[in-house]
C-alpha positions as CSV (number, residue, x, y, z in Angstrom):
1,X,109.6,137.8,84.2
2,X,107.7,134.7,85.2
3,X,103.9,134.9,85.5
4,X,102.7,135.2,89.1
5,X,100.6,132.1,89.4
6,X,97.4,131.9,91.5
7,X,94.9,129.2,92.2
8,X,92.5,130.4,89.5
9,X,95.1,129.7,86.9
10,X,94.9,125.9,87.7
11,X,91.2,125.4,88.6
12,X,90.1,124.8,85.0
13,X,93.1,122.4,84.5
14,X,92.1,119.8,87.2
15,X,91.8,116.4,85.5
16,X,93.9,117.5,82.5
17,X,97.1,115.6,81.6
18,X,100.3,117.4,82.3
19,X,103.5,116.5,80.4
20,X,106.8,117.2,82.1
21,X,109.3,118.4,79.5
22,X,112.5,116.3,79.2
23,X,110.9,113.2,80.8
24,X,108.5,110.5,79.8
25,X,106.1,111.4,82.6
26,X,102.6,112.5,81.8
27,X,99.9,112.5,84.5
28,X,96.7,114.4,85.5
29,X,96.5,117.3,87.8
30,X,94.4,115.3,90.4
31,X,93.4,118.1,92.7
32,X,94.2,121.5,94.2
33,X,94.4,121.9,97.9
34,X,93.8,125.5,99.1
35,X,95.9,126.7,102.1
36,X,95.5,129.1,104.8
37,X,97.0,132.6,104.5
38,X,99.1,133.1,107.6
39,X,100.6,136.5,106.7
40,X,97.9,139.1,105.9
41,X,100.3,141.0,103.6
42,X,101.0,137.9,101.5
43,X,100.5,138.5,97.8
44,X,98.4,135.3,97.2
45,X,96.4,132.7,99.0
46,X,98.6,129.6,99.3
47,X,97.7,126.4,97.5
48,X,99.1,123.0,96.5
49,X,98.8,121.1,93.3
50,X,98.6,117.3,93.5
51,X,99.6,115.3,90.4
52,X,98.9,111.5,90.4
53,X,100.7,108.9,88.3
54,X,100.7,105.1,88.2
55,X,103.5,103.7,90.4
56,X,106.6,103.0,88.4
57,X,110.0,101.6,89.1
58,X,111.4,105.2,88.8
59,X,109.8,108.5,89.8
60,X,109.9,112.0,88.5
61,X,112.9,113.7,90.3
62,X,112.3,116.8,92.3
63,X,113.0,120.0,90.4
64,X,111.8,122.7,88.0
65,X,109.9,121.4,84.9
66,X,108.1,123.0,82.0
67,X,104.7,121.6,82.6
68,X,102.5,121.5,79.5
69,X,98.8,121.1,80.4
70,X,96.6,119.3,77.9
71,X,94.8,121.9,75.7
72,X,96.1,124.6,77.9
73,X,99.1,126.6,79.0
74,X,102.7,125.7,79.8
75,X,104.1,126.8,83.2
76,X,107.5,126.3,84.8
77,X,106.8,124.7,88.1
78,X,108.9,123.2,90.9
79,X,107.5,119.6,91.5
80,X,108.5,117.1,94.1
81,X,107.4,113.5,94.8
82,X,105.6,112.9,98.1
83,X,105.4,109.8,100.2
84,X,102.4,107.8,98.8
85,X,101.7,104.6,100.7
86,X,99.1,103.3,98.2
87,X,100.8,100.7,96.0
88,X,99.0,101.6,92.8
89,X,100.0,105.3,92.4
90,X,102.6,108.0,93.1
91,X,101.7,111.5,94.0
92,X,103.7,114.7,93.3
93,X,103.2,118.2,94.6
94,X,103.8,121.7,93.7
95,X,103.4,124.3,96.5
96,X,102.6,127.9,96.0
97,X,102.8,130.2,99.1
């Protein structure tokens, strides 16, 4: 059974490099964006992880990845690229709700 991940699992990992198994991609967890709980009975407060990498010709494809955090745990997370208008970087997100 997969671990039920909450925001507190990731707070100490902000700024750490994350390696995405099976790819050459490695990038920091740039920030965590807390969300608003719309359903009072929800099991967790929603949040979003933002990873930021230098812009490359190719991007990390949307999907599940084993994400190994520098000096930390490895979690299986669904990650997707997001529109990033800045020319120097590409953002990716993982949403937990």
